C-alpha positions in Angstrom: 4.7 -16.0 -9.4 2.4 -13.4 -8.0 0.0 -12.1 -10.7 -3.2 -10.2 -10.7 -5.8 -10.9 -13.3 -7.9 -7.8 -14.1 -11.6 -8.8 -13.8 -12.8 -5.3 -14.4 -11.3 -1.9 -15.2 -13.5 0.8 -13.6 -13.8 4.6 -13.6 -16.3 7.1 -12.4 -17.4 10.7 -12.5 -18.5 13.0 -9.7 -22.1 12.7 -8.6 -24.2 13.2 -5.5 -24.5 10.2 -3.2 -26.4 9.8 0.1 -27.6 7.1 2.4 -31.1 7.0 3.8 -31.9 10.2 5.7 -28.3 11.4 5.3 -26.9 14.6 3.9 -25.9 14.3 0.2 -22.2 14.6 -0.7 -20.4 14.7 -3.9 -18.2 11.8 -4.7 -16.8 9.8 -7.6 -16.9 6.5 -5.7 -19.5 5.0 -8.0 -17.3 3.3 -10.6 -18.5 1.6 -13.8 -16.6 -1.0 -15.9 -15.0 0.2 -19.2 -13.7 -2.0 -22.0 -11.5 0.5 -23.7 -7.7 0.8 -23.5 -7.1 4.0 -21.4 -4.0 6.1 -20.5 -2.7 5.8 -16.9 -0.9 9.0 -15.8 1.1 9.7 -12.7 -2.1 10.7 -10.8 -5.1 9.2 -12.4 -6.7 6.8 -14.9 -7.9 8.6 -18.0 -11.6 9.5 -17.6 -11.7 8.9 -13.8 -12.6 11.8 -11.5 -11.7 12.6 -7.9 -14.3 14.8 -6.1 -12.4 15.3 -2.8 -8.8 16.0 -3.8 -7.8 16.7 -0.1 -8.4 13.1 1.0 -8.4 11.2 -2.3 -6.2 11.0 -5.4 -2.7 12.2 -5.9 0.5 10.3 -6.8 0.3 7.8 -4.0 -3.3 7.0 -4.6 -3.5 7.0 -8.4 -5.1 3.6 -8.7 -7.4 1.8 -6.2 -7.4 -2.0 -6.3 -9.9 -4.4 -4.8 -10.0 -8.2 -4.8 -13.0 -9.9 -6.4 -12.5 -12.8 -4.1 -14.0 -10.7 -1.2 -17.4 -10.2 -2.9 -19.0 -13.5 -1.6 -18.0 -12.5 2.0 -19.7 -9.1 1.6 -22.8 -10.8 0.1 -23.0 -13.1 3.2 -22.2 -10.2 5.6 -24.7 -7.6 4.3 -27.1 -9.5 2.1 -26.3 -7.3 -0.8 -24.7 -8.0 -4.1 -21.4 -6.3 -4.8 -20.3 -5.8 -8.4 -17.0 -4.6 -9.9 -16.4 -1.0 -8.8 -18.5 -1.4 -5.7 -15.7 -0.3 -3.4 -14.7 2.6 -5.6 -11.9 0.6 -7.1 -10.3 1.2 -10.5 -9.2 -2.4 -10.8 -11.3 -5.3 -9.6 -8.7 -8.1 -9.5 -8.2 -11.7 -8.7 -5.0 -13.1 -7.3 -3.9 -10.1 -5.4 -5.0 -10.1 -1.8 -4.1 -8.1 1.3 -2.1 -10.9 2.8 0.0 -11.6 -0.3 0.7 -8.1 -1.5 3.4 -6.0 0.3 4.2 -2.3 0.4 6.5 -1.5 -2.5 5.5 -4.5 -4.6 6.0 -3.4 -8.2 4.0 -4.7 -11.2 3.9 -4.2 -14.9 0.4 -3.4 -16.2 0.2 -3.0 -19.9 2.7 -0.2 -20.8 2.7 1.1 -17.2 4.6 0.2 -14.1 2.9 0.5 -10.8 3.8 0.1 -7.1 1.8 -0.7 -4.0 1.8 2.4 -1.7 -0.8 1.9 1.1 -4.0 0.2 2.1 -7.3 1.7 1.1 -8.7 3.4 4.2 -12.5 3.0 4.4 -14.4 6.2 4.9 -18.0 7.3 5.3 -18.5 7.7 1.6 -18.4 3.9 1.2 -21.2 3.7 3.7 -23.2 6.2 1.8 -22.5 4.5 -1.5 -24.2 1.3 -0.3 -26.5 2.7 2.5 -24.7 0.5 5.0 -23.7 2.7 8.0 -21.3 0.1 9.5 -19.6 -0.9 6.3 -16.4 1.0 7.0 -16.2 -0.7 10.4 -16.8 -4.1 8.8 -13.9 -3.4 6.4 -11.7 -2.5 9.4 -12.7 -5.7 11.1 -12.3 -8.0 8.1 -9.1 -6.5 6.8 -10.6 -6.6 3.3 -9.5 -3.0 2.5 -8.0 -3.2 -0.9 -4.9 -1.0 -1.6 -3.6 1.8 -3.7 -0.9 2.0 -6.4 1.4 4.8 -7.4 2.5 5.0 -11.0 6.2 4.7 -11.7 5.8 4.6 -15.5 2.9 6.0 -17.4 1.3 4.2 -20.3 -1.7 2.6 -21.9 -3.6 0.0 -19.9 -6.6 -2.2 -20.3 -8.7 -4.9 -18.7 -6.9 -7.6 -20.8 -3.5 -6.6 -19.3 -2.6 -8.6 -16.2 -0.7 -7.1 -13.3 2.6 -9.0 -13.6 4.8 -9.1 -10.5 8.2 -7.4 -11.1 9.9 -6.7 -7.7 9.4 -6.9 -3.9 11.3 -4.5 -1.7 9.6 -5.0 1.7 8.0 -7.9 3.5 5.3 -5.8 5.1 1.9 -6.9 3.8 -1.2 -4.8 3.4 -2.8 -7.0 6.1 0.1 -6.2 8.5 -0.3 -2.4 7.9 -4.1 -2.7 8.5 -3.5 -4.6 11.7 -1.2 -1.9 13.0 -3.6 0.8 12.0 -6.7 -0.7 13.7 -6.3 -3.8 15.9 -2.7 -3.0 17.1 -2.7 0.8 17.2 -0.8 0.7 20.5 2.0 -1.5 19.1 4.8 1.1 19.5 7.5 -1.1 18.1 5.5 -2.1 15.1 4.4 1.5 14.4 8.0 2.7 14.6 9.1 0.1 12.0 6.1 1.1 9.8 7.1 4.8 10.0 10.5 3.9 8.6 9.2 1.6 5.9 10.4 2.5 2.4 7.8 3.2 -0.3 4.9 3.7 2.2 2.7 6.6 1.1 3.7 9.8 2.8 0.2 10.6 4.1 0.1 7.2 5.8 3.5 7.7 7.3 2.4 11.0 8.8 -0.7 9.2 10.3 1.6 6.6 11.8 3.8 9.3 13.3 0.8 11.0 14.9 -0.2 7.7 16.5 3.4 7.4 17.9 3.2 10.9 19.3 0.1 10.0 21.3 1.8 6.8 22.6 4.8 8.7 23.9 
């Protein structure tokens, strides 16, 4: 049975970040591990901040998840060490990868119940965080994006609580969604199916519909 083992539970506060010679921006992408049991609400993990509420946070992006299994790849690709929280994730996990997790997958996590809503879309702040200008592009190319969870039931959660699989409602993996977003952005049939997919985050659905309009 599908299960995610939480390697690290991470949260962060807003701070100024910048790459070499770049304009500083405020972000809470720098996450640090916490050992405490914390409360997970509909929109956020207790103590975690969101600097840009227009593009980040909200019910469909309450929790960001990233697989620890990808860290060796990034070490080889960039020559830098990536630690838990390096991708701005709240949960550094093992066992849950983009190709084995589907939109709508539901998990019990401690007292909470969470559901996969969309891939994590890499942005320029990830590049600034690590001073690697091409990092967002590398994420697109690799498909190692991570994903977001919405909260169906609030409750106390901790690092010691695994993500235990409860229900699958679609067969569309995070990998498949990423492929349609980047490598197969002209796949009209695939995008049409994605736009109708239950449990896909509304902002992602709107993005898909905009792609379809351009293809018509």
